[in-house]
FIMARFI-638349 format. One record per residue (C-alpha): residue number from 1; x, y, z. Coordinates in nm, 3 decimals. Example, Ala and Ser with C-alpha at 12.3 -4.5 7.8 and 13.67 -1.06 7.14 Angstrom:
+-----+---------+---------+---------+
: num :      c1 :      c2 :      c3 :
+-----+---------+---------+---------+
:   1 :   1.230 :  -0.450 :   0.780 :
:   2 :   1.367 :  -0.106 :   0.714 :
+-----+---------+---------+---------+
//
This chain:
+-----+---------+---------+---------+
: num :      c1 :      c2 :      c3 :
+-----+---------+---------+---------+
:   1 :   0.000 :   0.000 :   0.000 :
:   2 :   0.142 :   0.335 :  -0.100 :
:   3 :   0.196 :   0.594 :   0.169 :
:   4 :   0.360 :   0.935 :   0.185 :
:   5 :   0.407 :   0.853 :   0.552 :
:   6 :   0.375 :   0.475 :   0.609 :
:   7 :   0.325 :   0.494 :   0.986 :
:   8 :  -0.032 :   0.621 :   0.987 :
:   9 :  -0.270 :   0.475 :   1.242 :
:  10 :  -0.644 :   0.452 :   1.287 :
:  11 :  -0.796 :   0.350 :   1.618 :
:  12 :  -0.977 :   0.016 :   1.591 :
:  13 :  -1.257 :   0.008 :   1.852 :
:  14 :  -1.361 :  -0.342 :   1.747 :
:  15 :  -1.022 :  -0.486 :   1.841 :
:  16 :  -0.951 :  -0.318 :   2.175 :
:  17 :  -1.105 :  -0.143 :   2.473 :
:  18 :  -1.144 :   0.232 :   2.440 :
:  19 :  -1.241 :   0.526 :   2.651 :
:  20 :  -1.283 :   0.876 :   2.517 :
:  21 :  -1.298 :   1.233 :   2.637 :
:  22 :  -1.336 :   1.564 :   2.454 :
:  23 :  -1.048 :   1.808 :   2.465 :
:  24 :  -0.899 :   2.088 :   2.259 :
:  25 :  -0.602 :   1.959 :   2.062 :
:  26 :  -0.348 :   2.171 :   1.872 :
:  27 :  -0.223 :   2.010 :   1.553 :
:  28 :   0.009 :   2.141 :   1.285 :
:  29 :  -0.297 :   2.236 :   1.082 :
:  30 :  -0.546 :   2.398 :   1.317 :
:  31 :  -0.725 :   2.375 :   1.649 :
:  32 :  -0.984 :   2.096 :   1.665 :
:  33 :  -1.225 :   1.954 :   1.916 :
:  34 :  -1.154 :   1.583 :   1.884 :
:  35 :  -1.202 :   1.258 :   2.068 :
:  36 :  -0.877 :   1.144 :   2.226 :
:  37 :  -0.915 :   0.767 :   2.226 :
:  38 :  -0.716 :   0.578 :   2.488 :
:  39 :  -0.650 :   0.226 :   2.371 :
:  40 :  -0.571 :  -0.060 :   2.607 :
:  41 :  -0.406 :  -0.326 :   2.395 :
:  42 :  -0.314 :  -0.684 :   2.471 :
:  43 :  -0.021 :  -0.703 :   2.712 :
:  44 :  -0.131 :  -0.399 :   2.905 :
:  45 :   0.051 :  -0.140 :   2.692 :
:  46 :  -0.155 :   0.178 :   2.653 :
:  47 :  -0.155 :   0.381 :   2.334 :
:  48 :  -0.367 :   0.661 :   2.201 :
:  49 :  -0.488 :   0.775 :   1.863 :
:  50 :  -0.743 :   1.009 :   1.712 :
:  51 :  -1.086 :   0.930 :   1.575 :
:  52 :  -1.377 :   1.142 :   1.465 :
:  53 :  -1.732 :   1.032 :   1.544 :
:  54 :  -1.919 :   1.160 :   1.241 :
:  55 :  -2.261 :   1.040 :   1.121 :
:  56 :  -2.118 :   1.056 :   0.770 :
:  57 :  -1.903 :   0.756 :   0.853 :
:  58 :  -2.218 :   0.553 :   0.913 :
:  59 :  -2.436 :   0.699 :   0.639 :
:  60 :  -2.217 :   0.754 :   0.333 :
:  61 :  -2.295 :   1.011 :   0.070 :
:  62 :  -2.374 :   0.905 :  -0.284 :
:  63 :  -2.216 :   0.978 :  -0.621 :
:  64 :  -2.257 :   0.816 :  -0.960 :
:  65 :  -2.093 :   0.828 :  -1.299 :
:  66 :  -2.131 :   0.674 :  -1.641 :
:  67 :  -1.837 :   0.449 :  -1.724 :
:  68 :  -1.552 :   0.636 :  -1.891 :
:  69 :  -1.665 :   0.972 :  -1.755 :
:  70 :  -1.529 :   1.180 :  -1.468 :
:  71 :  -1.666 :   1.134 :  -1.117 :
:  72 :  -1.641 :   1.387 :  -0.834 :
:  73 :  -1.663 :   1.243 :  -0.483 :
:  74 :  -1.759 :   1.534 :  -0.255 :
:  75 :  -1.556 :   1.623 :   0.052 :
:  76 :  -1.512 :   1.940 :   0.258 :
:  77 :  -1.248 :   1.990 :   0.524 :
:  78 :  -1.335 :   2.353 :   0.607 :
:  79 :  -1.472 :   2.240 :   0.944 :
:  80 :  -1.146 :   2.072 :   1.033 :
:  81 :  -0.889 :   2.319 :   0.902 :
:  82 :  -0.860 :   2.690 :   0.979 :
:  83 :  -0.812 :   2.935 :   0.689 :
:  84 :  -0.471 :   3.041 :   0.825 :
:  85 :  -0.335 :   2.687 :   0.862 :
:  86 :  -0.109 :   2.524 :   0.607 :
:  87 :  -0.258 :   2.297 :   0.342 :
:  88 :  -0.386 :   1.978 :   0.507 :
:  89 :  -0.268 :   1.625 :   0.443 :
:  90 :  -0.560 :   1.444 :   0.277 :
:  91 :  -0.599 :   1.071 :   0.220 :
:  92 :  -0.864 :   0.891 :   0.012 :
:  93 :  -0.898 :   0.514 :   0.032 :
:  94 :  -1.136 :   0.223 :  -0.017 :
:  95 :  -1.169 :  -0.072 :   0.216 :
:  96 :  -0.871 :  -0.243 :   0.054 :
:  97 :  -0.679 :   0.015 :  -0.150 :
:  98 :  -0.517 :   0.355 :  -0.121 :
:  99 :  -0.669 :   0.581 :  -0.388 :
: 100 :  -0.493 :   0.914 :  -0.343 :
: 101 :  -0.285 :   1.114 :  -0.095 :
: 102 :  -0.180 :   1.476 :  -0.100 :
: 103 :   0.038 :   1.677 :   0.135 :
: 104 :   0.116 :   2.012 :  -0.019 :
: 105 :   0.279 :   1.962 :  -0.358 :
: 106 :   0.354 :   1.597 :  -0.286 :
: 107 :   0.096 :   1.343 :  -0.397 :
: 108 :   0.066 :   0.967 :  -0.445 :
: 109 :  -0.186 :   0.777 :  -0.657 :
: 110 :  -0.284 :   0.420 :  -0.576 :
: 111 :  -0.173 :   0.143 :  -0.810 :
: 112 :  -0.520 :   0.102 :  -0.965 :
: 113 :  -0.571 :   0.478 :  -0.995 :
: 114 :  -0.254 :   0.597 :  -1.168 :
: 115 :  -0.315 :   0.906 :  -1.383 :
: 116 :  -0.683 :   0.898 :  -1.284 :
: 117 :  -0.715 :   1.034 :  -0.927 :
: 118 :  -0.651 :   1.385 :  -0.796 :
: 119 :  -0.739 :   1.640 :  -0.530 :
: 120 :  -0.615 :   1.964 :  -0.693 :
: 121 :  -0.405 :   2.190 :  -0.470 :
: 122 :  -0.609 :   2.500 :  -0.553 :
: 123 :  -0.928 :   2.324 :  -0.439 :
: 124 :  -0.767 :   2.192 :  -0.122 :
: 125 :  -0.643 :   2.540 :  -0.031 :
: 126 :  -1.010 :   2.647 :  -0.018 :
: 127 :  -1.110 :   2.355 :   0.204 :
: 128 :  -1.245 :   2.143 :  -0.082 :
: 129 :  -1.100 :   1.792 :  -0.055 :
: 130 :  -1.326 :   1.634 :  -0.321 :
: 131 :  -1.170 :   1.346 :  -0.512 :
: 132 :  -1.172 :   1.379 :  -0.891 :
: 133 :  -1.167 :   1.036 :  -1.055 :
: 134 :  -1.120 :   1.025 :  -1.433 :
: 135 :  -1.197 :   0.750 :  -1.687 :
: 136 :  -1.423 :   0.575 :  -1.436 :
: 137 :  -1.436 :   0.196 :  -1.455 :
: 138 :  -1.694 :  -0.053 :  -1.333 :
: 139 :  -1.451 :  -0.186 :  -1.073 :
: 140 :  -1.427 :   0.165 :  -0.925 :
: 141 :  -1.776 :   0.122 :  -0.777 :
: 142 :  -1.782 :   0.103 :  -0.398 :
: 143 :  -1.734 :   0.304 :  -0.080 :
: 144 :  -1.458 :   0.565 :  -0.058 :
: 145 :  -1.345 :   0.735 :   0.264 :
: 146 :  -1.157 :   1.063 :   0.301 :
: 147 :  -0.928 :   1.129 :   0.598 :
: 148 :  -0.740 :   1.422 :   0.744 :
: 149 :  -0.397 :   1.296 :   0.847 :
: 150 :  -0.256 :   1.475 :   1.152 :
: 151 :   0.036 :   1.454 :   1.390 :
: 152 :   0.390 :   1.589 :   1.405 :
: 153 :   0.551 :   1.269 :   1.528 :
: 154 :   0.663 :   0.974 :   1.315 :
: 155 :   0.328 :   0.805 :   1.376 :
: 156 :   0.044 :   0.986 :   1.197 :
: 157 :  -0.325 :   0.961 :   1.284 :
: 158 :  -0.628 :   0.967 :   1.057 :
: 159 :  -0.948 :   1.163 :   1.116 :
: 160 :  -1.244 :   1.045 :   0.910 :
: 161 :  -1.400 :   1.331 :   0.714 :
: 162 :  -1.650 :   1.171 :   0.480 :
: 163 :  -1.764 :   0.844 :   0.321 :
: 164 :  -1.901 :   0.831 :  -0.034 :
: 165 :  -2.058 :   0.539 :  -0.219 :
: 166 :  -1.980 :   0.552 :  -0.592 :
: 167 :  -2.208 :   0.381 :  -0.844 :
: 168 :  -2.094 :   0.325 :  -1.204 :
: 169 :  -2.346 :   0.271 :  -1.484 :
: 170 :  -2.327 :   0.205 :  -1.858 :
: 171 :  -2.443 :   0.439 :  -2.136 :
: 172 :  -2.785 :   0.388 :  -2.296 :
: 173 :  -2.912 :   0.580 :  -2.597 :
: 174 :  -3.169 :   0.569 :  -2.878 :
: 175 :  -3.050 :   0.700 :  -3.213 :
: 176 :  -3.206 :   0.757 :  -3.553 :
: 177 :  -3.001 :   0.789 :  -3.871 :
: 178 :  -3.102 :   0.847 :  -4.231 :
: 179 :  -3.036 :   0.566 :  -4.476 :
: 180 :  -2.714 :   0.621 :  -4.667 :
: 181 :  -2.561 :   0.830 :  -4.389 :
: 182 :  -2.287 :   0.727 :  -4.148 :
: 183 :  -2.374 :   0.599 :  -3.801 :
: 184 :  -2.138 :   0.739 :  -3.537 :
: 185 :  -2.101 :   0.556 :  -3.206 :
: 186 :  -1.907 :   0.688 :  -2.906 :
: 187 :  -1.651 :   0.461 :  -2.742 :
: 188 :  -1.625 :   0.690 :  -2.435 :
: 189 :  -1.311 :   0.520 :  -2.303 :
: 190 :  -1.002 :   0.324 :  -2.400 :
: 191 :  -1.155 :   0.035 :  -2.208 :
: 192 :  -1.368 :  -0.034 :  -2.519 :
: 193 :  -1.253 :  -0.355 :  -2.690 :
: 194 :  -1.536 :  -0.473 :  -2.914 :
: 195 :  -1.853 :  -0.363 :  -3.097 :
: 196 :  -2.129 :  -0.621 :  -3.136 :
: 197 :  -2.454 :  -0.586 :  -3.330 :
: 198 :  -2.794 :  -0.752 :  -3.308 :
: 199 :  -3.010 :  -0.690 :  -3.613 :
: 200 :  -3.366 :  -0.591 :  -3.537 :
: 201 :  -3.587 :  -0.900 :  -3.513 :
: 202 :  -3.302 :  -1.154 :  -3.490 :
: 203 :  -3.147 :  -1.323 :  -3.183 :
: 204 :  -2.789 :  -1.340 :  -3.310 :
: 205 :  -2.504 :  -1.103 :  -3.225 :
: 206 :  -2.228 :  -1.022 :  -3.472 :
: 207 :  -1.886 :  -0.879 :  -3.397 :
: 208 :  -1.836 :  -0.572 :  -3.617 :
: 209 :  -1.514 :  -0.438 :  -3.468 :
: 210 :  -1.241 :  -0.543 :  -3.228 :
: 211 :  -0.961 :  -0.317 :  -3.110 :
: 212 :  -0.626 :  -0.405 :  -3.261 :
: 213 :  -0.765 :  -0.637 :  -3.528 :
: 214 :  -0.818 :  -0.564 :  -3.897 :
: 215 :  -1.157 :  -0.682 :  -4.023 :
: 216 :  -1.004 :  -0.730 :  -4.369 :
: 217 :  -1.158 :  -0.644 :  -4.704 :
: 218 :  -1.356 :  -0.325 :  -4.734 :
: 219 :  -1.394 :  -0.172 :  -4.391 :
: 220 :  -1.751 :  -0.078 :  -4.307 :
: 221 :  -1.664 :   0.007 :  -3.947 :
: 222 :  -1.385 :   0.256 :  -3.888 :
: 223 :  -1.228 :   0.375 :  -3.564 :
: 224 :  -1.178 :   0.751 :  -3.549 :
: 225 :  -1.040 :   0.863 :  -3.217 :
: 226 :  -1.289 :   0.762 :  -2.950 :
: 227 :  -1.565 :   0.701 :  -3.203 :
: 228 :  -1.668 :   0.420 :  -3.435 :
: 229 :  -1.816 :   0.503 :  -3.775 :
: 230 :  -2.048 :   0.253 :  -3.945 :
: 231 :  -2.045 :   0.375 :  -4.303 :
: 232 :  -2.350 :   0.432 :  -4.524 :
: 233 :  -2.608 :   0.243 :  -4.322 :
: 234 :  -2.921 :   0.089 :  -4.472 :
: 235 :  -3.246 :  -0.031 :  -4.314 :
: 236 :  -3.096 :  -0.373 :  -4.235 :
: 237 :  -2.854 :  -0.195 :  -4.003 :
: 238 :  -3.139 :  -0.113 :  -3.763 :
: 239 :  -3.095 :  -0.289 :  -3.431 :
: 240 :  -2.889 :  -0.282 :  -3.113 :
: 241 :  -2.522 :  -0.191 :  -3.097 :
: 242 :  -2.316 :  -0.264 :  -2.788 :
: 243 :  -1.963 :  -0.161 :  -2.700 :
: 244 :  -1.804 :  -0.402 :  -2.451 :
: 245 :  -1.479 :  -0.409 :  -2.257 :
: 246 :  -1.221 :  -0.687 :  -2.235 :
: 247 :  -1.422 :  -0.856 :  -1.959 :
: 248 :  -1.735 :  -0.864 :  -2.174 :
: 249 :  -1.910 :  -0.594 :  -1.970 :
: 250 :  -2.134 :  -0.357 :  -2.164 :
: 251 :  -2.001 :  -0.002 :  -2.176 :
: 252 :  -2.278 :   0.135 :  -2.397 :
: 253 :  -2.599 :   0.020 :  -2.564 :
: 254 :  -2.745 :   0.211 :  -2.859 :
: 255 :  -3.077 :   0.119 :  -3.023 :
: 256 :  -3.058 :   0.242 :  -3.381 :
: 257 :  -3.340 :   0.302 :  -3.630 :
: 258 :  -3.243 :   0.362 :  -3.993 :
: 259 :  -3.504 :   0.577 :  -4.166 :
: 260 :  -3.572 :   0.662 :  -4.530 :
: 261 :  -3.543 :   0.464 :  -4.850 :
: 262 :  -3.220 :   0.270 :  -4.895 :
: 263 :  -3.014 :   0.414 :  -5.178 :
: 264 :  -2.714 :   0.184 :  -5.148 :
: 265 :  -2.649 :  -0.185 :  -5.167 :
: 266 :  -2.681 :  -0.381 :  -4.846 :
: 267 :  -2.362 :  -0.392 :  -4.642 :
: 268 :  -2.184 :  -0.722 :  -4.599 :
: 269 :  -1.989 :  -0.745 :  -4.276 :
: 270 :  -1.657 :  -0.919 :  -4.329 :
: 271 :  -1.616 :  -1.015 :  -3.963 :
: 272 :  -1.918 :  -1.214 :  -3.848 :
: 273 :  -1.781 :  -1.424 :  -3.565 :
: 274 :  -1.604 :  -1.329 :  -3.244 :
: 275 :  -1.233 :  -1.406 :  -3.196 :
: 276 :  -1.138 :  -1.747 :  -3.062 :
: 277 :  -1.096 :  -1.751 :  -2.685 :
: 278 :  -1.052 :  -2.025 :  -2.424 :
: 279 :  -1.373 :  -2.215 :  -2.350 :
: 280 :  -1.377 :  -2.102 :  -1.988 :
: 281 :  -1.341 :  -1.735 :  -2.076 :
: 282 :  -1.639 :  -1.509 :  -2.013 :
: 283 :  -1.490 :  -1.203 :  -2.181 :
: 284 :  -1.626 :  -1.267 :  -2.533 :
: 285 :  -1.997 :  -1.199 :  -2.577 :
: 286 :  -2.200 :  -1.484 :  -2.721 :
: 287 :  -2.347 :  -1.449 :  -3.066 :
: 288 :  -2.675 :  -1.576 :  -2.926 :
: 289 :  -2.677 :  -1.392 :  -2.595 :
: 290 :  -2.598 :  -1.022 :  -2.549 :
: 291 :  -2.314 :  -0.928 :  -2.314 :
: 292 :  -2.414 :  -0.807 :  -1.970 :
+-----+---------+---------+---------+
//
């Protein structure tokens, strides 16, 4: 687990006996009214740490994002830090992973959040400790907790500020396109690996595009940046288009209606079957069952 200061500690009431009293405590950041928790550990050695009894720790806030978009997990530390104090040391984490840490100009991103997580310095200076999470993924869903890290000694202590539950959903759209025109589909994210198509009124799914593979022949589906272009559609191209990731999870679903009289020959897709994968793999969507 990444740490700017590895020796941080949180009191664990479920593992030891505790007693608490209120007192005014001066930290390097500000003056706070906190609970000083006296911990009696096995062997009789007494220690102490800081904890904050906040209802937000029991009833997390809520945030949601479409996959591939940017999510903002709200957090305010104005209550805990005085305007004249130096910039606070903020930590965001999940139950099992460090997400992001910032102390002044120094910052650390968790292994699964590299180049995606940030608490900008200019926001933090104003008491806004919200976590900005870019290119959101389905596995990002869950509960996130923000902490104020305090203490001038080698051992740091964490004060819980806020808990936020993040939900991640796929994109769903209905689109109409005139016959003979190009159909443009958003990929939204580099997580997109495959485009599958179910023609209206049929149960089968066809693979129209797969990242990194040439469909061969005349290309009816072209990748342009973070978009896919299905060229010169006709009425037989009406149906459901799904973009899926490498795990077979649906990133977007678009129901397409092609209107107007067809003026071009019917398209023939050169890639009609998914790539070969191990039999126990669940990442490739079935031609007979849509990916979930």
